[in-house]
KETORTOR-137086 format. One record per atom (N, C-alpha, C, O, CB): residue number from 1; atom name; chain; y, z, x. Coordinates in steps of 0.2 Angstrom, whole numbers, plus 5000, padded with zeros to 4 digits. Each point is the difference from the previous one (the first is absolute). Glycine has a CB too. Layout:
KETORTOR-137086
(r NUM; CA; A; (Y; Z; X))
...
END
This chain:
KETORTOR-137086
(r 1; N; A; (5062; 4804; 5151))
(r 1; CA; A; (5003; 5003; 4993))
(r 1; C; A; (4996; 4999; 4994))
(r 1; O; A; (4997; 5004; 4996))
(r 1; CB; A; (5014; 4994; 5009))
(r 2; N; A; (4989; 4997; 4996))
(r 2; CA; A; (4998; 4997; 4993))
(r 2; C; A; (4990; 5004; 4998))
(r 2; O; A; (4997; 5003; 4996))
(r 2; CB; A; (5013; 4983; 5008))
(r 3; N; A; (4987; 5012; 5004))
(r 3; CA; A; (4994; 4999; 5000))
(r 3; C; A; (4998; 5008; 4997))
(r 3; O; A; (4996; 5001; 4996))
(r 3; CB; A; (5003; 4989; 5013))
(r 4; N; A; (5004; 5016; 4995))
(r 4; CA; A; (5004; 5008; 5002))
(r 4; C; A; (5001; 5002; 4990))
(r 4; O; A; (4997; 5005; 4997))
(r 4; CB; A; (5013; 4991; 5020))
(r 5; N; A; (4993; 5000; 4981))
(r 5; CA; A; (5002; 5002; 4994))
(r 5; C; A; (4993; 4998; 4993))
(r 5; O; A; (5000; 5003; 4995))
(r 5; CB; A; (5014; 4995; 5010))
(r 6; N; A; (4982; 4997; 4996))
(r 6; CA; A; (4994; 4999; 4999))
(r 6; C; A; (4995; 5003; 5000))
(r 6; O; A; (4997; 5002; 4995))
(r 6; CB; A; (5006; 4992; 5007))
(r 7; N; A; (4995; 5008; 5005))
(r 7; CA; A; (4997; 5005; 5002))
(r 7; C; A; (5001; 5008; 4996))
(r 7; O; A; (4996; 5004; 4998))
(r 7; CB; A; (5003; 4988; 5012))
(r 8; N; A; (5006; 5008; 4990))
(r 8; CA; A; (5002; 5008; 4997))
(r 8; C; A; (4999; 5001; 4991))
(r 8; O; A; (4998; 5004; 4997))
(r 8; CB; A; (5012; 4997; 5014))
(r 9; N; A; (4992; 4992; 4987))
(r 9; CA; A; (4997; 4999; 4992))
(r 9; C; A; (4992; 5001; 5001))
(r 9; O; A; (4996; 5004; 4997))
(r 9; CB; A; (5014; 4986; 4998))
(r 10; N; A; (4989; 5006; 5008))
(r 10; CA; A; (4990; 4999; 4997))
(r 10; C; A; (4998; 5010; 5002))
(r 10; O; A; (4997; 5003; 4996))
(r 10; CB; A; (4998; 4979; 5010))
(r 11; N; A; (5009; 5020; 5001))
(r 11; CA; A; (4997; 5005; 5001))
(r 11; C; A; (4999; 5003; 4993))
(r 11; O; A; (4995; 5002; 4998))
(r 11; CB; A; (5008; 4998; 5013))
(r 12; N; A; (5004; 5002; 4986))
(r 12; CA; A; (5002; 5004; 4995))
(r 12; C; A; (4997; 4997; 4994))
(r 12; O; A; (5002; 5002; 4994))
(r 12; CB; A; (5008; 5001; 5013))
(r 13; N; A; (4988; 4995; 4994))
(r 13; CA; A; (4995; 4995; 4992))
(r 13; C; A; (4994; 5004; 5000))
(r 13; O; A; (4997; 5002; 4995))
(r 13; CB; A; (5007; 4983; 5006))
(r 14; N; A; (4994; 5015; 5006))
(r 14; CA; A; (4992; 5002; 5000))
(r 14; C; A; (5001; 5008; 4999))
(r 14; O; A; (4996; 5004; 4998))
(r 14; CB; A; (4998; 4986; 5012))
(r 15; N; A; (5012; 5012; 4992))
(r 15; CA; A; (4998; 5007; 4999))
(r 15; C; A; (5001; 5003; 4992))
(r 15; O; A; (4997; 5005; 4996))
(r 15; CB; A; (5008; 4997; 5018))
(r 16; N; A; (4999; 4994; 4986))
(r 16; CA; A; (5002; 5000; 4992))
(r 16; C; A; (4992; 5000; 4994))
(r 16; O; A; (4999; 5004; 4996))
(r 16; CB; A; (5013; 4989; 5010))
(r 17; N; A; (4986; 5003; 4996))
(r 17; CA; A; (4993; 4997; 4997))
(r 17; C; A; (4996; 5005; 5003))
(r 17; O; A; (4995; 5001; 4996))
(r 17; CB; A; (5007; 4986; 5003))
(r 18; N; A; (4997; 5016; 5005))
(r 18; CA; A; (4996; 5007; 5003))
(r 18; C; A; (5003; 5005; 4996))
(r 18; O; A; (4995; 5004; 4999))
(r 18; CB; A; (5004; 4993; 5012))
(r 19; N; A; (5005; 5004; 4986))
(r 19; CA; A; (5004; 5006; 4999))
(r 19; C; A; (4997; 4999; 4993))
(r 19; O; A; (4999; 5006; 4997))
(r 19; CB; A; (5012; 4994; 5013))
(r 20; N; A; (4988; 4994; 4986))
(r 20; CA; A; (5001; 5001; 4993))
(r 20; C; A; (4990; 4999; 5001))
(r 20; O; A; (4998; 5002; 4995))
(r 20; CB; A; (5018; 4991; 4999))
(r 21; N; A; (4981; 5007; 5010))
(r 21; CA; A; (4993; 4999; 4999))
(r 21; C; A; (4997; 5008; 5001))
(r 21; O; A; (4995; 5002; 4998))
(r 21; CB; A; (5004; 4985; 5008))
(r 22; N; A; (5006; 5016; 4996))
(r 22; CA; A; (4997; 5005; 5003))
(r 22; C; A; (5003; 5007; 4991))
(r 22; O; A; (4997; 5005; 4997))
(r 22; CB; A; (5004; 4990; 5023))
(r 23; N; A; (5006; 5000; 4981))
(r 23; CA; A; (5001; 5004; 4993))
(r 23; C; A; (4994; 5001; 4995))
(r 23; O; A; (4997; 5006; 4998))
(r 23; CB; A; (5014; 4989; 5002))
(r 24; N; A; (4987; 4998; 4999))
(r 24; CA; A; (4997; 4998; 4995))
(r 24; C; A; (4992; 5002; 5003))
(r 24; O; A; (4996; 5001; 4995))
(r 24; CB; A; (5014; 4990; 5000))
(r 25; N; A; (4988; 5009; 5009))
(r 25; CA; A; (4993; 5005; 5003))
(r 25; C; A; (5001; 5006; 4996))
(r 25; O; A; (4998; 5002; 4995))
(r 25; CB; A; (5000; 4994; 5018))
(r 26; N; A; (5007; 5009; 4990))
(r 26; CA; A; (5000; 5008; 4998))
(r 26; C; A; (5003; 5000; 4992))
(r 26; O; A; (4999; 5005; 4997))
(r 26; CB; A; (5006; 4999; 5018))
(r 27; N; A; (4997; 4990; 4981))
(r 27; CA; A; (4999; 5001; 4993))
(r 27; C; A; (4996; 4999; 4997))
(r 27; O; A; (5000; 5001; 4993))
(r 27; CB; A; (5008; 4999; 5006))
(r 28; N; A; (4986; 4996; 5005))
(r 28; CA; A; (4992; 4999; 4999))
(r 28; C; A; (5000; 5006; 4998))
(r 28; O; A; (5001; 5003; 4995))
(r 28; CB; A; (4993; 4989; 5013))
(r 29; N; A; (5003; 5011; 4998))
(r 29; CA; A; (4998; 5008; 5002))
(r 29; C; A; (5002; 5003; 4997))
(r 29; O; A; (4996; 5004; 4996))
(r 29; CB; A; (5002; 4997; 5012))
(r 30; N; A; (5006; 5000; 4991))
(r 30; CA; A; (5003; 5006; 4994))
(r 30; C; A; (4999; 5000; 4993))
(r 30; O; A; (5001; 5004; 4996))
(r 30; CB; A; (5007; 4996; 5011))
(r 31; N; A; (4991; 4993; 4992))
(r 31; CA; A; (4998; 4997; 4992))
(r 31; C; A; (4992; 5003; 4999))
(r 31; O; A; (4998; 5003; 4995))
(r 31; CB; A; (5010; 4984; 5005))
(r 32; N; A; (4989; 5011; 5006))
(r 32; CA; A; (4993; 5001; 5000))
(r 32; C; A; (5000; 5010; 4999))
(r 32; O; A; (5002; 5003; 4994))
(r 32; CB; A; (4993; 4983; 5015))
(r 33; N; A; (5005; 5017; 4994))
(r 33; CA; A; (5002; 5007; 5003))
(r 33; C; A; (5000; 5000; 4992))
(r 33; O; A; (4995; 5000; 4997))
(r 33; CB; A; (5013; 5002; 5016))
(r 34; N; A; (5001; 4998; 4984))
(r 34; CA; A; (5001; 5003; 4993))
(r 34; C; A; (4994; 4998; 4995))
(r 34; O; A; (4998; 5004; 4995))
(r 34; CB; A; (5017; 4995; 5008))
(r 35; N; A; (4982; 4993; 4997))
(r 35; CA; A; (4993; 5000; 4997))
(r 35; C; A; (4996; 5004; 5000))
(r 35; O; A; (4998; 5001; 4994))
(r 35; CB; A; (5002; 4992; 5007))
(r 36; N; A; (4997; 5010; 5006))
(r 36; CA; A; (4997; 5005; 5001))
(r 36; C; A; (4999; 5007; 4999))
(r 36; O; A; (4994; 5003; 5000))
(r 36; CB; A; (5006; 4991; 5004))
(r 37; N; A; (5007; 5008; 4995))
(r 37; CA; A; (5003; 5006; 4998))
(r 37; C; A; (4999; 5000; 4993))
(r 37; O; A; (4997; 5004; 4997))
(r 37; CB; A; (5011; 4998; 5013))
(r 38; N; A; (4995; 4994; 4987))
(r 38; CA; A; (4998; 4998; 4992))
(r 38; C; A; (4994; 4999; 4996))
(r 38; O; A; (4998; 5002; 4994))
(r 38; CB; A; (5009; 4994; 5009))
(r 39; N; A; (4990; 5001; 5003))
(r 39; CA; A; (4991; 5001; 4995))
(r 39; C; A; (4998; 5009; 5002))
(r 39; O; A; (4996; 5004; 4997))
(r 39; CB; A; (4998; 4979; 5007))
(r 40; N; A; (5008; 5018; 5003))
(r 40; CA; A; (4999; 5007; 5000))
(r 40; C; A; (5001; 5005; 4995))
(r 40; O; A; (4996; 5004; 4998))
(r 40; CB; A; (5006; 4993; 5012))
(r 41; N; A; (5003; 5003; 4989))
(r 41; CA; A; (5005; 5003; 4995))
(r 41; C; A; (4997; 4999; 4995))
(r 41; O; A; (4998; 5006; 4997))
(r 41; CB; A; (5010; 4992; 5007))
(r 42; N; A; (4989; 4997; 4991))
(r 42; CA; A; (4995; 4999; 4996))
(r 42; C; A; (4994; 5001; 4998))
(r 42; O; A; (4998; 5002; 4995))
(r 42; CB; A; (5007; 4994; 5007))
(r 43; N; A; (4992; 5003; 5004))
(r 43; CA; A; (4994; 5004; 5002))
(r 43; C; A; (5001; 5005; 4997))
(r 43; O; A; (4998; 5001; 4994))
(r 43; CB; A; (4999; 4994; 5017))
(r 44; N; A; (5006; 5009; 4992))
(r 44; CA; A; (5001; 5008; 5001))
(r 44; C; A; (5000; 5003; 4993))
(r 44; O; A; (4998; 5005; 4998))
(r 44; CB; A; (5008; 4994; 5013))
(r 45; N; A; (4998; 4997; 4986))
(r 45; CA; A; (5003; 5001; 4992))
(r 45; C; A; (4993; 4999; 4996))
(r 45; O; A; (4999; 5005; 4997))
(r 45; CB; A; (5015; 4988; 5004))
(r 46; N; A; (4983; 5003; 4999))
(r 46; CA; A; (4995; 4999; 4996))
(r 46; C; A; (4993; 5004; 5002))
(r 46; O; A; (4995; 5001; 4996))
(r 46; CB; A; (5012; 4987; 5002))
(r 47; N; A; (4993; 5015; 5009))
(r 47; CA; A; (4997; 5007; 5003))
(r 47; C; A; (5003; 5005; 4993))
(r 47; O; A; (4996; 5002; 4996))
(r 47; CB; A; (5006; 4995; 5022))
(r 48; N; A; (5003; 5004; 4982))
(r 48; CA; A; (5002; 5005; 5000))
(r 48; C; A; (5000; 5001; 4991))
(r 48; O; A; (5001; 5005; 4997))
(r 48; CB; A; (5005; 4995; 5016))
(r 49; N; A; (4993; 4994; 4983))
(r 49; CA; A; (5000; 4996; 4995))
(r 49; C; A; (4992; 5004; 4997))
(r 49; O; A; (4998; 5005; 4996))
(r 49; CB; A; (5011; 4980; 5009))
(r 50; N; A; (4988; 5012; 5000))
(r 50; CA; A; (4992; 5003; 4999))
(r 50; C; A; (4998; 5007; 5001))
(r 50; O; A; (4995; 5002; 4997))
(r 50; CB; A; (5003; 4988; 5006))
(r 51; N; A; (5007; 5014; 5001))
(r 51; CA; A; (4995; 5006; 5001))
(r 51; C; A; (5004; 5003; 4994))
(r 51; O; A; (4996; 5003; 4996))
(r 51; CB; A; (5000; 4999; 5019))
(r 52; N; A; (5011; 4996; 4983))
(r 52; CA; A; (5002; 5005; 4994))
(r 52; C; A; (4995; 4998; 4991))
(r 52; O; A; (5000; 5003; 4995))
(r 52; CB; A; (5015; 4999; 5014))
(r 53; N; A; (4982; 4992; 4992))
(r 53; CA; A; (4996; 5000; 4994))
(r 53; C; A; (4995; 5002; 4999))
(r 53; O; A; (4998; 5000; 4994))
(r 53; CB; A; (5007; 4994; 5004))
(r 54; N; A; (4992; 5007; 5010))
(r 54; CA; A; (4993; 5004; 5001))
(r 54; C; A; (4999; 5007; 4998))
(r 54; O; A; (4995; 5001; 4997))
(r 54; CB; A; (5005; 4992; 5011))
(r 55; N; A; (5007; 5011; 4995))
(r 55; CA; A; (5003; 5007; 4998))
(r 55; C; A; (5000; 4999; 4994))
(r 55; O; A; (4998; 5005; 4997))
(r 55; CB; A; (5008; 4999; 5012))
(r 56; N; A; (4996; 4992; 4988))
(r 56; CA; A; (5002; 5001; 4993))
(r 56; C; A; (4996; 5000; 4996))
(r 56; O; A; (5000; 5004; 4995))
(r 56; CB; A; (5008; 4993; 5008))
(r 57; N; A; (4985; 4997; 4999))
(r 57; CA; A; (4994; 5001; 4997))
(r 57; C; A; (4995; 5008; 4999))
(r 57; O; A; (4996; 5003; 4996))
(r 57; CB; A; (5006; 4984; 5008))
(r 58; N; A; (5000; 5014; 5005))
(r 58; CA; A; (4996; 5006; 5001))
(r 58; C; A; (5003; 5007; 4996))
(r 58; O; A; (4998; 5005; 4998))
(r 58; CB; A; (4997; 4989; 5015))
(r 59; N; A; (5012; 5005; 4986))
(r 59; CA; A; (5005; 5004; 4996))
(r 59; C; A; (4995; 5001; 4991))
(r 59; O; A; (4999; 5005; 4997))
(r 59; CB; A; (5015; 4990; 5011))
(r 60; N; A; (4985; 5000; 4990))
(r 60; CA; A; (4998; 4998; 4993))
(r 60; C; A; (4993; 5000; 5000))
(r 60; O; A; (4999; 5001; 4994))
(r 60; CB; A; (5010; 4991; 5003))
(r 61; N; A; (4986; 5008; 5007))
(r 61; CA; A; (4996; 5003; 4999))
(r 61; C; A; (4998; 5007; 4999))
(r 61; O; A; (4996; 5003; 4996))
(r 61; CB; A; (5003; 4989; 5007))
(r 62; N; A; (5005; 5011; 5002))
(r 62; CA; A; (5001; 5007; 5002))
(r 62; C; A; (5000; 5004; 4992))
(r 62; O; A; (4996; 5003; 4998))
(r 62; CB; A; (5013; 4994; 5015))
(r 63; N; A; (4998; 4999; 4985))
(r 63; CA; A; (5001; 5001; 4994))
(r 63; C; A; (4994; 5001; 4993))
(r 63; O; A; (5000; 5004; 4995))
(r 63; CB; A; (5010; 4990; 5012))
(r 64; N; A; (4986; 5000; 4994))
(r 64; CA; A; (4996; 4997; 4995))
(r 64; C; A; (4994; 5009; 5001))
(r 64; O; A; (4998; 5003; 4995))
(r 64; CB; A; (5004; 4979; 5007))
(r 65; N; A; (4997; 5019; 5004))
(r 65; CA; A; (4993; 5003; 5003))
(r 65; C; A; (5004; 5008; 4998))
(r 65; O; A; (4997; 5004; 4997))
(r 65; CB; A; (4997; 4985; 5017))
(r 66; N; A; (5011; 5013; 4988))
(r 66; CA; A; (5003; 5006; 4998))
(r 66; C; A; (5001; 5005; 5005))
(r 66; O; A; (5001; 5006; 4999))
(r 66; CB; A; (4993; 4991; 4992))
(r 67; N; A; (5007; 5001; 5014))
(r 67; CA; A; (4998; 5002; 5005))
(r 67; C; A; (5002; 4996; 5007))
(r 67; O; A; (4999; 4994; 5000))
(r 67; CB; A; (4992; 5011; 4993))
(r 68; N; A; (5012; 4998; 5012))
(r 68; CA; A; (5002; 4994; 5006))
(r 68; C; A; (4994; 4999; 5006))
(r 68; O; A; (4996; 5004; 5002))
(r 68; CB; A; (5018; 5001; 4997))
(r 69; N; A; (4987; 4989; 5002))
(r 69; CA; A; (4996; 4996; 5005))
(r 69; C; A; (5000; 5005; 5007))
(r 69; O; A; (5004; 5004; 5001))
(r 69; CB; A; (5000; 4983; 4995))
(r 70; N; A; (4992; 5014; 5007))
(r 70; CA; A; (5003; 5002; 5007))
(r 70; C; A; (4999; 4996; 5006))
(r 70; O; A; (4994; 4997; 5002))
(r 70; CB; A; (5004; 5014; 4993))
(r 71; N; A; (5008; 4988; 5009))
(r 71; CA; A; (5001; 4996; 5006))
(r 71; C; A; (5002; 4994; 4997))
(r 71; O; A; (4995; 4996; 5000))
(r 71; CB; A; (4998; 5009; 5007))
(r 72; N; A; (5014; 4994; 4988))
(r 72; CA; A; (5001; 4994; 4996))
(r 72; C; A; (5003; 4998; 5007))
(r 72; O; A; (4999; 4994; 5001))
(r 72; CB; A; (5001; 5008; 4984))
(r 73; N; A; (5005; 5001; 5020))
(r 73; CA; A; (5007; 4998; 5004))
(r 73; C; A; (4994; 4997; 5006))
(r 73; O; A; (5002; 4997; 5004))
(r 73; CB; A; (5011; 5015; 4993))
(r 74; N; A; (4980; 4988; 5002))
(r 74; CA; A; (4996; 4996; 5006))
(r 74; C; A; (4996; 4992; 4998))
(r 74; O; A; (4997; 4997; 5003))
(r 74; CB; A; (5000; 5016; 5002))
(r 75; N; A; (5006; 4987; 4987))
(r 75; CA; A; (4999; 4995; 4999))
(r 75; C; A; (5004; 4995; 5000))
(r 75; O; A; (4999; 4994; 5000))
(r 75; CB; A; (4993; 5010; 4997))
END
């Protein structure tokens, strides 16, 4: 009886450890995924800002020259 209960306890412990390890792993993966996502969105934001900046520059240049430059949307 005693040995059985000890065995069960051991098994439970190992199961618990496995579970906690799994959870930790999942959390880590989630974190890294989140970070990747954040990085991606940051990059996109930067790109958007850059694009807007370039567009604005072109617009200003157009205004100074007095006529619209063609193919602005391609740049």
